[in-house]
Backbone as numpy.savetxt, mean C-alpha at the origin, in Angstrom:
# Nx Ny Nz CAx CAy CAz Cx Cy Cz
-11.08 8.84 7.87 -10.00 8.19 7.71 -8.79 9.60 7.45
-7.57 9.27 7.75 -7.12 10.17 7.14 -6.04 9.94 5.79
-6.14 10.67 5.01 -5.11 10.21 4.22 -4.39 10.88 3.35
-2.85 11.03 2.62 -2.32 11.96 2.14 -1.27 11.76 0.87
-1.42 13.30 0.37 -1.64 13.03 -1.58 0.11 13.45 -1.47
0.48 13.30 -2.28 1.92 14.32 -3.14 1.47 14.78 -3.65
2.53 15.98 -3.65 2.63 17.23 -5.06 3.93 17.51 -4.96
4.10 17.63 -6.71 4.99 18.18 -7.21 5.10 19.48 -6.82
6.31 20.16 -5.90 6.11 21.10 -6.35 7.31 22.28 -6.79
7.74 23.20 -7.70 8.93 23.95 -8.38 9.18 25.06 -7.78
9.53 25.23 -6.29 9.73 26.35 -5.77 10.88 25.91 -5.18
12.29 26.51 -4.46 13.41 26.66 -3.83 12.92 26.37 -2.18
13.04 25.87 -1.56 13.31 26.20 -0.08 13.67 25.75 0.26
15.06 25.74 -0.11 16.29 24.95 1.09 16.20 26.47 1.81
16.37 27.12 2.01 16.91 28.60 3.26 15.57 28.06 4.31
14.49 28.37 3.67 13.10 27.13 4.91 13.55 26.28 5.55
13.96 25.26 4.46 13.80 24.00 5.33 15.58 24.13 6.06
16.27 24.81 6.34 17.87 25.06 6.39 16.68 25.54 7.86
16.49 27.38 7.85 15.51 27.31 8.99 14.83 26.50 9.58
14.07 25.52 9.46 13.52 24.74 9.57 13.73 23.42 10.80
15.30 22.77 10.00 16.55 22.26 10.91 16.51 22.69 12.00
17.37 24.21 12.19 17.78 24.61 13.06 16.34 25.24 14.05
15.53 25.03 13.61 14.13 24.92 14.84 13.66 23.89 15.58
13.89 22.39 14.51 13.57 21.19 15.39 15.05 20.70 16.36
16.47 21.24 16.18 17.18 21.45 16.61 17.55 21.99 17.71
16.84 23.43 17.74 16.63 24.34 19.12 15.97 23.25 20.14
14.44 23.16 19.69 13.38 22.52 20.20 14.44 20.89 21.18
14.81 20.53 20.16 15.59 19.15 20.48 16.65 19.59 21.96
17.01 20.27 21.78 18.24 20.83 22.63 17.56 21.49 24.18
16.39 22.42 23.86 15.59 22.81 25.30 14.69 22.98 25.30
13.78 22.14 24.61 12.54 21.39 24.94 11.23 22.44 25.31
12.09 23.52 23.98 10.57 24.71 24.44 9.72 24.85 23.09
8.59 25.04 22.83 7.45 25.02 21.75 7.08 26.16 21.67
7.98 27.25 21.94 6.95 28.39 21.53 7.99 29.15 21.27
7.34 29.64 19.75 7.96 30.38 18.79 8.39 31.72 18.51
8.95 32.38 19.92 9.21 33.68 20.04 10.65 33.22 20.74
11.11 31.76 21.48 12.16 31.03 21.62 13.27 31.13 20.57
12.47 31.07 19.36 13.12 31.12 17.79 12.98 32.06 16.96
12.45 32.59 17.23 12.16 34.08 16.49 13.43 35.16 15.52
14.56 34.32 16.26 15.56 35.14 15.50 16.08 34.44 14.51
15.39 32.75 14.22 16.34 32.20 13.14 15.93 32.98 12.08
14.32 33.35 12.08 13.49 34.08 10.89 12.93 32.97 10.13
12.02 31.83 11.25 10.95 31.08 10.12 9.64 31.32 10.49
8.79 31.77 9.64 7.66 31.89 9.74 6.44 31.52 10.99
6.44 31.99 12.15 6.09 31.26 13.58 4.73 30.27 13.48
3.92 30.64 12.35 2.93 28.97 11.99 3.57 28.05 12.18
4.80 27.96 11.02 5.56 26.78 10.68 6.78 26.46 12.21
7.54 27.55 12.62 7.49 27.19 13.84 6.95 26.25 14.88
6.22 26.77 15.01 5.16 26.12 16.09 4.88 25.19 16.06
4.07 24.54 14.95 4.64 23.18 14.94 5.55 21.80 14.57
6.53 22.66 13.93 7.83 21.92 14.32 8.19 22.23 15.67
8.25 22.57 16.38 8.36 22.78 17.89 7.83 21.73 18.37
6.25 21.32 18.03 5.22 20.72 18.90 5.61 18.97 18.93
6.26 19.18 17.58 6.44 17.54 17.16 7.76 17.24 17.84
9.06 18.04 17.66 10.43 17.74 18.11 10.04 18.14 19.81
10.34 19.18 20.34 10.86 19.71 22.02 9.28 18.55 22.50
8.29 18.30 22.27 7.44 17.02 22.91 8.32 15.94 22.94
8.49 15.73 22.39 9.52 14.10 21.50 10.11 13.93 22.27
10.81 13.28 23.42 11.80 13.10 24.70 13.15 12.26 24.28
12.37 11.36 23.27 13.02 10.11 22.58 14.22 11.57 21.48
14.05 12.19 21.14 13.91 12.55 20.13 15.84 13.42 20.47
16.43 12.91 20.02 18.30 13.45 20.37 19.01 14.10 19.07
18.85 13.44 17.45 19.13 14.44 16.73 17.93 14.12 15.68
18.70 16.21 14.82 17.12 15.55 13.71 18.38 15.95 12.52
17.48 14.99 11.77 17.88 14.57 10.60 17.80 15.39 9.36
16.22 15.41 8.86 15.88 16.33 8.59 14.60 16.14 8.66
14.01 17.41 8.47 13.09 18.79 8.68 11.61 19.21 7.51
10.56 19.15 7.69 9.75 18.97 6.65 9.36 20.52 7.14
8.32 21.58 6.01 7.91 23.03 6.73 6.49 22.37 6.87
5.97 22.30 8.32 4.56 21.83 8.37 3.75 23.41 8.57
2.29 22.75 7.92 1.88 24.34 7.91 0.19 23.34 8.67
0.05 24.24 9.69 -1.34 23.77 10.02 -2.36 24.37 8.89
-3.83 23.59 9.74 -4.63 23.90 8.86 -5.73 25.22 8.71
-4.80 26.01 9.50 -5.43 27.39 9.92 -4.79 28.00 8.25
-3.73 27.78 8.26 -2.86 28.81 7.56 -3.23 28.28 6.13
-3.70 27.14 5.71 -4.06 26.82 4.64 -5.83 27.07 4.14
-5.83 27.98 3.19 -7.31 28.42 2.05 -6.65 27.66 1.14
-8.08 27.13 1.32 -8.71 25.90 0.15 -9.90 27.07 -0.86
-9.71 26.60 -2.78 -10.25 27.10 -3.09 -11.04 25.64 -4.25
-12.02 24.76 -4.25 -12.42 23.68 -4.27 -12.74 24.18 -6.15
-13.60 25.20 -6.16 -14.57 25.62 -7.14 -12.67 25.91 -8.45
-11.83 25.97 -8.08 -10.20 25.51 -9.21 -9.41 24.90 -8.29
-9.71 24.00 -7.67 -9.21 22.54 -7.17 -7.54 23.79 -7.04
-8.04 24.58 -6.15 -6.74 25.41 -5.21 -6.51 25.15 -4.14
-4.96 25.06 -3.44 -4.56 25.49 -2.05 -3.73 26.39 -2.45
-4.05 27.38 -0.90 -3.04 28.61 -0.45 -2.61 28.31 0.11
-1.04 28.43 0.56 -0.24 27.77 1.90 -0.57 29.35 2.18
-0.62 30.09 2.70 -0.51 31.25 3.07 0.77 31.92 3.46
1.41 31.52 4.77 3.29 31.71 5.40 3.75 31.94 4.16
3.99 31.43 3.26 4.95 30.72 1.87 4.51 30.98 0.63
3.40 32.18 0.87 2.59 32.47 -0.88 2.67 31.76 -1.73
2.25 30.36 -1.45 2.39 29.11 -2.54 0.98 29.07 -2.67
0.69 28.56 -4.14 -0.35 28.45 -4.90 0.30 26.65 -5.20
-1.14 25.93 -5.16 -0.72 24.52 -5.68 -2.38 23.93 -6.35
-2.12 23.34 -7.60 -3.41 22.41 -7.96 -2.82 21.50 -7.23
-4.76 20.79 -7.29 -4.58 19.59 -6.56 -5.20 18.84 -8.14
-4.79 17.80 -7.81 -5.74 17.06 -8.87 -6.14 15.20 -8.28
-6.10 14.91 -6.67 -6.67 13.94 -6.39 -8.48 14.21 -6.25
-8.90 13.17 -5.85 -10.28 12.88 -5.10 -10.62 14.40 -4.37
-12.07 14.93 -4.67 -12.31 16.11 -4.05 -13.38 15.36 -3.16
-13.53 14.78 -2.80 -13.91 14.30 -1.50 -14.01 13.77 -0.24
-12.80 15.18 -0.10 -12.31 14.93 1.54 -13.30 16.28 2.30
-13.17 15.63 3.64 -13.94 17.28 4.57 -12.67 18.29 4.83
-12.08 18.05 5.14 -10.79 18.80 5.74 -9.31 18.90 5.14
-8.55 19.81 5.10 -7.71 19.85 5.12 -6.82 20.09 6.16
-6.25 19.20 7.17 -5.50 18.52 8.71 -4.44 19.63 8.78
-3.35 19.34 7.13 -1.75 19.65 8.06 -1.29 19.48 6.65
-0.36 20.28 5.94 0.49 20.57 4.63 2.18 20.02 5.36
2.66 19.49 4.45 4.09 19.27 4.65 4.66 19.58 3.29
5.97 20.62 3.42 6.92 20.58 2.45 8.67 20.23 2.57
8.83 19.27 1.76 10.17 19.02 1.25 10.75 19.47 0.58
11.87 19.25 -0.07 12.47 19.89 -1.30 11.75 19.30 -2.75
11.29 18.39 -2.59 10.51 18.48 -3.97 9.23 18.21 -3.92
8.35 18.04 -2.44 6.93 17.51 -2.54 6.12 17.76 -2.17
5.22 18.10 -1.63 4.48 18.79 -1.06 3.27 17.81 -0.54
3.15 17.60 0.98 2.08 15.97 1.19 1.50 17.16 2.39
-0.24 16.80 1.17 -1.53 16.78 1.97 -2.10 15.90 2.65
-2.39 16.18 4.29 -3.10 15.37 4.92 -4.27 15.57 5.25
-5.39 14.79 4.66 -7.00 15.16 4.30 -7.95 14.71 4.97
-9.19 14.62 6.21 -10.02 13.45 5.98 -10.66 13.44 4.96
-11.20 11.95 4.65 -11.72 11.21 3.57 -13.16 10.53 4.93
-14.06 11.06 4.37 -14.98 10.21 5.48 -15.13 8.93 4.33
-15.46 7.85 5.67 -15.41 6.44 5.28 -17.04 5.84 4.49
-16.92 5.15 4.11 -18.88 4.38 4.08 -18.82 3.15 5.36
-20.17 3.28 5.37 -20.60 2.10 6.39 -20.33 1.29 5.41
-19.50 0.26 6.35 -19.34 -0.86 6.03 -20.38 -1.83 5.96
-21.03 -2.15 4.80 -21.52 -3.71 3.89 -21.65 -4.93 4.25
-22.44 -5.48 4.54 -22.87 -6.87 5.70 -22.62 -7.48 3.99
-21.07 -8.04 3.56 -21.19 -8.68 2.22 -22.44 -10.27 1.92
-22.92 -10.21 0.66 -23.63 -10.71 0.15 -22.69 -12.91 0.03
-21.41 -11.97 -0.40 -20.18 -13.35 -0.26 -18.58 -13.12 -0.54
-18.09 -13.39 -0.61 -16.20 -13.84 -0.32 -15.82 -13.60 -1.67
-14.90 -12.85 -2.50 -13.86 -12.44 -3.23 -12.48 -13.46 -2.68
-11.72 -14.30 -2.80 -10.66 -15.19 -2.36 -9.34 -13.73 -3.28
-8.56 -13.66 -2.62 -6.86 -12.89 -3.29 -5.84 -13.25 -2.84
-5.28 -14.57 -3.61 -4.56 -14.81 -3.25 -2.90 -14.27 -3.70
-1.73 -13.70 -2.99 -1.15 -12.57 -3.74 0.17 -13.43 -3.29
0.85 -13.52 -4.31 2.49 -14.04 -4.76 3.55 -13.77 -5.00
4.14 -14.01 -4.62 5.75 -13.46 -5.04 6.35 -13.64 -6.50
5.78 -14.87 -7.19 6.31 -14.41 -8.48 4.82 -15.25 -9.80
5.12 -15.17 -10.48 4.20 -15.02 -11.58 3.44 -13.70 -11.65
1.83 -14.20 -11.45 0.58 -13.28 -11.05 0.95 -12.32 -9.09
0.86 -10.56 -9.73 1.37 -10.05 -7.63 -0.19 -10.73 -7.18
-1.14 -10.84 -7.77 -2.65 -11.25 -7.23 -3.36 -11.65 -8.44
-3.98 -12.86 -7.30 -4.95 -13.84 -7.77 -6.14 -13.79 -7.35
-7.72 -13.16 -8.46 -8.75 -12.87 -6.80 -10.06 -13.80 -7.61
-10.67 -14.69 -7.38 -11.84 -15.54 -7.26 -13.10 -15.42 -6.73
-14.34 -15.36 -7.23 -14.84 -15.28 -6.53 -15.94 -16.94 -6.96
-16.25 -17.56 -5.78 -16.87 -19.26 -5.73 -18.08 -19.25 -6.50
-18.47 -18.03 -6.54 -20.13 -18.14 -7.04 -20.78 -18.05 -8.35
-19.06 -17.39 -9.03 -19.44 -17.40 -10.45 -18.61 -18.75 -10.92
-17.25 -18.61 -10.48 -16.16 -19.06 -10.70 -15.48 -18.66 -11.72
-15.13 -16.93 -11.48 -14.99 -16.57 -11.97 -12.89 -16.07 -11.19
-12.14 -16.06 -11.78 -10.97 -16.05 -11.87 -10.61 -14.92 -12.31
-9.13 -13.88 -12.00 -8.85 -12.87 -12.59 -7.31 -12.97 -11.91
-6.29 -12.70 -12.75 -5.06 -12.84 -12.84 -4.29 -11.40 -12.61
-3.86 -11.42 -11.94 -3.78 -9.51 -12.11 -1.47 -9.41 -11.66
-1.22 -8.28 -12.20 -0.52 -7.97 -12.16 1.07 -9.01 -12.62
1.12 -9.43 -13.83 2.15 -10.63 -14.13 3.08 -9.60 -14.48
3.33 -8.49 -14.44 4.41 -7.96 -15.14 5.64 -7.79 -14.08
5.57 -7.39 -12.26 5.58 -7.11 -11.22 7.09 -8.36 -11.41
6.98 -9.94 -11.14 8.07 -10.08 -11.12 9.12 -9.39 -12.38
8.68 -9.67 -13.43 9.39 -9.33 -14.26 10.37 -7.87 -14.08
9.51 -6.66 -13.30 10.60 -5.26 -13.32 11.18 -5.80 -11.85
10.75 -6.51 -10.90 11.76 -6.87 -9.90 12.79 -7.22 -10.32
13.39 -8.03 -11.24 14.41 -9.12 -11.63 14.92 -8.11 -13.18
13.85 -7.00 -13.38 15.26 -6.04 -14.48 15.62 -5.24 -13.88
15.03 -4.50 -12.58 16.14 -3.38 -11.49 17.41 -4.29 -10.98
17.03 -5.54 -10.70 17.81 -5.89 -9.32 19.38 -6.38 -10.98
18.91 -6.61 -12.03 20.10 -6.93 -13.12 20.67 -5.56 -13.57
19.65 -4.79 -13.58 20.43 -2.77 -13.64 21.35 -2.64 -12.47
20.87 -2.86 -11.01 22.09 -2.48 -9.77 23.06 -2.92 -10.02
23.42 -4.59 -10.12 24.09 -5.70 -10.48 25.00 -4.67 -10.96
24.86 -4.41 -12.24 25.82 -4.48 -13.38 26.31 -2.66 -12.97
25.33 -1.74 -12.18 25.59 -0.46 -11.86 26.67 -0.73 -10.41
26.78 -1.59 -10.17 27.24 -1.70 -8.50 29.15 -2.06 -9.09
28.95 -2.60 -9.74 29.92 -3.12 -10.15 30.68 -2.10 -11.07
30.34 -1.38 -11.50 30.82 0.11 -11.85 31.36 1.34 -10.40
30.50 0.40 -9.53 30.39 1.62 -8.72 29.91 2.81 -8.50
28.69 2.86 -9.50 27.82 4.34 -9.72 26.65 4.19 -9.06
27.02 4.37 -7.68 25.43 4.20 -6.33 24.81 5.09 -6.67
25.10 6.51 -7.28 24.24 7.53 -7.56 23.17 7.19 -8.14
23.48 6.32 -8.92 22.61 5.90 -10.18 21.85 4.84 -9.83
22.33 3.62 -8.90 21.58 2.98 -8.01 20.90 2.87 -7.04
21.00 4.37 -6.46 19.73 5.09 -5.98 18.63 5.42 -6.73
18.81 5.81 -7.90 18.00 6.72 -9.02 17.37 5.24 -9.73
17.56 3.84 -9.68 17.37 2.49 -10.24 16.35 1.78 -9.39
16.84 2.42 -7.99 15.87 2.02 -6.84 14.62 3.18 -6.90
14.71 3.61 -6.90 13.51 4.57 -6.92 12.48 4.28 -7.83
13.03 4.51 -9.04 12.63 4.25 -10.48 11.64 2.97 -10.23
12.38 1.72 -9.52 11.27 0.65 -9.48 10.26 0.19 -8.54
10.44 1.40 -7.16 9.41 1.68 -6.04 8.15 2.57 -6.57
8.14 3.52 -7.57 7.52 4.35 -8.32 6.38 3.34 -9.43
7.32 1.95 -9.91 6.62 1.95 -11.42 5.87 0.53 -10.28
6.72 0.04 -8.74 5.16 -1.27 -8.28 4.94 -0.47 -7.30
4.74 0.66 -7.13 3.74 1.48 -6.52 2.52 1.45 -7.00
2.89 2.17 -8.32 1.97 2.33 -9.68 0.99 1.50 -10.04
2.03 0.25 -10.08 0.93 -1.27 -9.85 0.22 -1.36 -9.16
0.80 -1.74 -7.75 -0.02 -1.81 -6.73 -1.96 -1.23 -6.56
-0.95 0.40 -6.99 -2.41 1.06 -6.44 -3.03 0.68 -7.84
-3.42 0.37 -9.12 -3.96 -0.41 -9.55 -4.67 -1.63 -9.83
-3.53 -2.38 -9.44 -4.31 -3.62 -8.61 -5.40 -3.89 -7.61
-4.92 -3.01 -6.61 -6.14 -2.52 -4.80 -7.77 -2.03 -5.61
-6.92 -1.25 -6.66 -8.25 -0.17 -7.07 -9.44 -0.79 -8.13
-8.03 -2.40 -8.93 -8.86 -3.21 -9.21 -10.19 -4.09 -8.59
-9.39 -4.51 -7.84 -9.99 -5.53 -6.50 -10.82 -5.40 -5.69
-10.83 -4.36 -4.75 -11.81 -3.33 -3.72 -12.68 -2.97 -4.84
-12.91 -2.19 -6.14 -13.71 -2.11 -6.80 -14.38 -3.36 -7.64
-14.34 -4.06 -8.00 -14.80 -5.77 -8.70 -15.39 -6.30 -6.81
-15.46 -6.24 -5.93 -16.26 -6.30 -4.79 -17.24 -5.87 -4.70
-16.66 -4.02 -4.74 -18.09 -3.45 -4.19 -18.83 -3.91 -5.53
-18.91 -3.77 -6.77 -19.81 -4.54 -7.50 -20.38 -5.30 -7.65
-19.62 -6.02 -7.06 -20.63 -7.45 -6.02 -20.94 -8.13 -5.14
-21.05 -6.97 -4.13 -21.44 -6.62 -2.88 -20.40 -7.70 -2.43
-19.60 -8.45 -2.83 -18.94 -8.76 -2.11 -17.52 -8.27 -0.93
-17.43 -8.71 -0.30 -16.45 -8.91 0.93 -14.72 -9.08 0.18
-13.62 -9.08 0.38 -12.60 -10.10 0.24 -11.88 -10.35 1.52
-11.65 -11.86 1.36 -10.84 -12.08 1.85 -9.41 -12.74 1.56
-8.38 -12.45 2.25 -6.80 -12.41 2.45 -6.10 -13.43 3.67
-4.81 -14.05 2.66 -4.32 -14.49 4.30 -3.43 -13.77 4.80
-3.36 -14.24 6.49 -2.88 -13.10 7.13 -1.23 -13.49 6.33
-0.51 -13.17 6.33 0.57 -13.03 5.90 2.16 -12.41 6.73
1.38 -12.06 7.76 2.21 -11.20 9.30 3.34 -11.89 9.30
4.88 -11.47 8.97 6.39 -12.55 9.44 6.41 -13.89 8.76
5.60 -13.83 7.75 6.36 -14.59 6.17 7.92 -14.59 6.31
8.08 -13.16 6.09 9.59 -13.54 5.81 10.37 -13.82 6.75
10.37 -13.77 7.74 10.72 -14.66 8.64 10.59 -15.59 9.21
9.94 -16.14 8.63 9.04 -17.78 9.48 9.19 -18.56 8.22
9.15 -18.38 6.63 8.95 -18.82 5.49 10.88 -19.50 5.48
10.63 -21.01 4.90 11.96 -21.29 4.46 11.97 -21.55 3.14
12.98 -21.10 1.79 12.83 -21.29 0.90 14.15 -20.97 0.08
14.08 -21.73 -1.07 15.48 -21.82 -2.14 16.29 -20.14 -1.56
17.76 -19.73 -1.40 18.29 -19.36 -2.16 18.38 -17.98 -3.35
18.15 -19.12 -3.89 17.49 -18.27 -5.58 15.98 -17.35 -5.32
14.93 -17.93 -4.38 13.87 -17.49 -4.22 14.03 -16.69 -3.00
15.16 -16.45 -2.63 15.42 -15.20 -1.26 14.50 -13.60 -1.70
15.68 -13.13 -3.09 15.55 -11.88 -3.28 13.63 -11.62 -3.64
13.19 -12.51 -4.54 11.34 -12.62 -4.80 10.48 -12.39 -3.43
11.09 -12.84 -2.37 10.41 -12.61 -1.48 10.90 -11.19 -0.44
12.02 -11.13 -0.73 12.29 -10.06 0.12 11.97 -8.64 -0.60
11.82 -8.55 -1.79 11.50 -7.71 -3.07 10.46 -7.05 -3.09
9.52 -8.43 -2.50 8.28 -8.32 -2.28 7.16 -7.77 -1.88
6.54 -6.21 -2.90 5.34 -5.03 -2.05 4.34 -5.34 -1.41
3.94 -6.91 -0.83 3.22 -7.12 -0.04 2.04 -6.65 0.80
3.23 -5.93 1.52 2.59 -5.48 2.52 1.99 -4.02 2.24
2.61 -3.30 1.52 2.00 -2.29 0.62 0.75 -2.05 0.07
0.41 -3.56 -0.85 -1.06 -3.78 -1.63 -1.67 -4.38 -1.01
-1.25 -4.64 0.58 -2.41 -4.88 1.36 -3.14 -3.90 1.84
-1.96 -2.60 2.43 -2.18 -1.33 3.43 -3.49 -0.63 2.37
-2.93 -1.07 0.93 -3.75 -0.13 -0.36 -5.62 -0.73 0.18
-5.09 -2.10 -0.49 -6.35 -3.00 -0.33 -7.43 -2.86 1.23
-6.93 -2.43 2.19 -7.41 -2.18 3.10 -7.53 -0.77 3.62
-7.21 0.73 3.13 -7.55 1.74 3.29 -8.88 2.05 1.89
-8.65 1.48 0.77 -9.63 1.53 -0.35 -10.91 0.80 -0.23
-10.26 -0.35 0.88 -11.80 -1.08 0.73 -12.73 -0.33 2.42
-12.30 0.60 2.67 -12.87 1.22 4.32 -13.03 2.32 3.59
-12.85 3.01 2.21 -13.53 3.72 1.32 -14.65 3.60 0.96
-14.56 2.39 0.34 -16.54 1.88 -0.02 -16.55 0.94 0.51
-16.59 1.17 1.80 -17.39 0.00 2.89 -17.71 -1.20 1.97
-15.70 -2.27 1.85 -16.12 -3.23 1.38 -15.49 -3.96 2.65
-15.77 -5.29 3.09 -15.49 -5.66 4.22 -14.40 -6.95 4.48
-13.14 -6.33 4.75 -12.18 -7.29 4.45 -11.98 -8.22 5.91
-10.93 -9.85 5.04 -11.28 -10.97 6.82 -9.77 -11.41 6.20
-8.92 -11.61 6.93 -7.96 -12.47 7.21 -7.78 -14.02 7.53
-7.50 -15.23 7.13 -7.86 -16.25 7.24 -6.29 -16.45 7.27
-6.19 -17.55 7.80 -4.85 -19.00 8.32 -3.94 -19.47 6.73
-3.25 -18.97 6.66 -2.24 -19.44 4.83 -1.94 -20.24 5.11
-2.34 -21.74 6.50 -2.23 -23.08 5.77 -3.01 -24.39 5.18
-2.41 -24.35 3.96 -2.71 -25.26 3.00 -4.01 -24.43 2.27
-3.79 -23.44 2.00 -4.30 -22.93 0.90 -4.06 -23.50 -0.40
-2.70 -23.35 -0.30 -2.34 -24.03 -2.33 -2.28 -25.24 -1.88
-2.57 -26.36 -0.58 -2.45 -27.93 -1.42 -3.50 -28.61 -1.23
-4.88 -27.76 -0.44 -6.42 -28.34 -0.25 -6.79 -28.14 -1.80
-7.54 -29.50 -2.09 -8.38 -28.90 -3.21 -9.65 -28.19 -2.68
-9.73 -27.46 -3.71 -10.58 -25.91 -3.82 -12.51 -26.99 -3.73
-12.22 -28.07 -4.72 -13.12 -28.58 -4.71 -13.87 -29.94 -3.53
-12.90 -30.39 -3.36 -13.60 -31.30 -2.35 -12.76 -31.53 -1.03
-12.00 -30.45 -0.73 -11.48 -30.28 0.41 -10.28 -31.37 1.37
-9.71 -32.08 0.12 -8.91 -33.02 -0.11 -7.33 -32.80 -0.16
-6.31 -33.47 0.50 -4.95 -32.63 0.05 -4.62 -32.80 -1.01
-4.23 -32.08 -2.36 -3.36 -32.24 -3.41 -2.01 -32.34 -3.54
-1.36 -32.12 -5.52 -0.03 -31.71 -5.40 0.07 -30.18 -6.70
0.77 -29.66 -5.03 0.93 -28.19 -6.39 2.46 -28.38 -6.89
2.47 -28.04 -8.18 3.83 -29.09 -9.15 3.71 -27.26 -9.54
4.84 -26.33 -9.23 5.03 -25.34 -9.80 3.65 -24.46 -9.66
2.86 -23.78 -11.52 1.75 -23.69 -11.10 0.06 -24.31 -11.84
1.01 -25.47 -11.63 -0.65 -26.51 -11.55 -1.46 -27.24 -10.22
-1.55 -27.74 -10.36 -2.32 -28.09 -9.10 -3.34 -29.04 -9.25
-2.85 -30.32 -8.82 -4.25 -31.45 -8.46 -4.33 -31.92 -7.58
-5.52 -32.60 -7.29 -5.98 -33.11 -6.43 -6.16 -34.87 -6.40
-5.55 -35.24 -5.64 -5.21 -36.58 -5.64 -6.34 -37.51 -4.96
-7.54 -37.02 -4.42 -8.55 -38.42 -4.40 -9.79 -37.44 -5.90
-10.05 -36.52 -6.14 -11.31 -36.26 -7.05 -11.10 -35.96 -8.54
-9.39 -35.42 -8.33 -8.68 -35.36 -9.62 -9.05 -34.00 -10.00
-9.34 -33.27 -10.02 -9.59 -31.74 -9.38 -7.90 -31.55 -10.67
-8.32 -31.06 -11.63 -6.84 -30.21 -11.82 -7.15 -28.29 -12.00
-6.52 -27.44 -11.49 -6.56 -25.99 -12.02 -5.02 -24.96 -11.46
-5.10 -24.29 -12.13 -3.91 -23.33 -11.72 -3.81 -23.41 -10.06
-2.76 -23.79 -9.74 -2.74 -23.36 -8.30 -2.75 -22.46 -7.79
-2.10 -20.85 -8.23 -2.91 -19.91 -7.58 -4.48 -19.88 -7.48
-4.99 -19.74 -8.32 -6.78 -19.76 -8.98 -7.52 -20.79 -7.08
-6.37 -22.42 -7.35 -7.05 -22.77 -6.31 -6.88 -22.33 -5.26
-5.79 -21.92 -4.96 -5.50 -20.74 -3.55 -6.78 -20.04 -3.15
-7.19 -19.36 -4.47 -7.53 -18.07 -3.80 -9.37 -18.84 -3.64
-9.71 -19.38 -4.53 -10.60 -20.10 -4.16 -11.06 -21.11 -2.52
-9.86 -20.94 -2.21 -9.92 -21.69 -0.94 -9.82 -20.58 0.48
-9.14 -19.33 -0.16 -9.39 -18.23 0.41 -10.31 -17.78 1.02
-11.32 -17.96 -0.54 -12.15 -16.88 -0.53 -13.72 -17.76 0.78
-13.47 -19.19 0.79 -14.15 -20.38 1.32 -13.92 -19.85 2.74
-12.76 -19.36 3.39 -12.58 -20.09 4.61 -13.34 -19.09 5.50
-13.15 -18.68 6.65 -13.55 -18.29 8.07 -12.59 -18.41 8.66
-12.18 -17.01 9.12 -11.09 -16.08 9.78 -10.63 -16.85 11.08
-11.43 -18.13 11.36 -10.92 -18.97 12.75 -10.82 -20.69 11.83
-10.79 -20.72 10.51 -10.44 -22.25 9.55 -9.05 -22.17 9.24
-8.43 -23.74 9.52 -7.64 -23.96 8.95 -7.93 -25.53 7.95
-8.79 -25.69 8.53 -8.71 -26.77 7.71 -9.82 -27.16 6.45
-10.50 -28.74 5.89 -10.68 -28.58 4.90 -11.93 -29.01 4.24
-13.23 -29.40 5.69 -14.49 -29.04 5.30 -15.46 -28.30 5.40
-15.12 -27.81 3.94 -15.74 -26.62 3.13 -16.75 -27.54 1.49
-17.84 -26.98 2.03 -18.49 -27.06 0.87 -18.49 -25.94 -1.36
-17.12 -26.64 -1.12 -16.92 -25.47 -2.48 -17.15 -26.30 -3.97
-17.64 -25.14 -4.83 -18.39 -25.15 -5.80 -17.94 -24.01 -6.67
-17.67 -24.33 -8.19 -17.42 -23.69 -9.04 -18.75 -22.63 -9.61
-19.46 -23.21 -8.95 -20.76 -21.93 -9.71 -21.08 -22.92 -11.30
-22.06 -22.47 -11.62 -22.92 -22.36 -12.88 -21.74 -22.56 -14.37
-21.33 -21.91 -13.78 -19.83 -21.86 -14.97 -19.27 -23.18 -15.50
-18.88 -23.66 -15.11 -18.55 -25.08 -14.79 -16.80 -25.19 -14.98
-16.37 -23.99 -14.92 -14.64 -24.05 -14.97 -14.75 -22.63 -15.25
-13.35 -22.10 -14.49 -13.03 -20.60 -14.27 -12.81 -20.25 -15.45
-13.56 -18.95 -15.22 -13.45 -17.58 -16.37 -11.78 -17.04 -16.14
-11.51 -16.96 -16.70 -9.79 -15.53 -16.20 -9.87 -14.52 -17.23
-10.20 -13.38 -16.04 -9.26 -11.77 -16.75 -8.07 -11.24 -16.28
-6.92 -11.43 -17.84 -5.99 -11.28 -17.12 -5.61 -9.64 -17.75
-4.80 -8.65 -16.38 -4.03 -7.22 -16.70 -2.63 -7.71 -16.53
């Protein structure tokens, strides 16, 4: 698996980046892949070659906006003992803090503020799970609710996500009224960093819990939900600011690293069926009540149990559901 890590640097590469853009523009215009043809620009040939390979062979490229300095692995020296990366053409030394379990560095890209290190990381052989954890992703309340039908335990994760979105939405609105659009972008960037960090922690918690319990993970297939779902205008902001695609991506790649199996099930009726008897019930906000057996539960926990007990082709309610020996869900909130 290929992963990319971001490291902040403290060098001014504005001159080199300007030359890199010129090289890319030359490549788009003349479709050359030889660094000799752009020698007059003055960029290191190892970097020029990488940029030309990217832009000159892309026949659909008509315009160049921004270009990063691309360094091939042959021009990178790695010192694992000191956890340092040496970028030879630029005489740049970087200390890295990401996991040292990678096999090799593929290439490095350098922008105005950050260095992007692409590495190959070995994947564990996928383990056939004994059971499955169900994960219900939400736009409001907790961003993810995870359940284990075997033990009856429930984890509610990321309650502050909705508060973060609403806080920064209000901040942006106030700044837009004042015409401070540069500040609006800063607020956007700050919100993205906070949400990404939250998603990193939630995804790690879910995957590590699954691996520790020899479980797989089941989630709803939410592809196209933004286009297909019908909702009130007041709910649209929560839906379109929801970073579930980012969280789902993090869950998938972390699961591959630990050999945890992930399955996606159809989302129909996961919130409406009773996780104990399978019959339809009533969801009212955070609460769920079954009209058949009278079971009452937190709506998201009920949905997570349903997801865990489905198979990829199931959409119905004929399942043998159980809370396990505990008799009622145990809840761990972060």
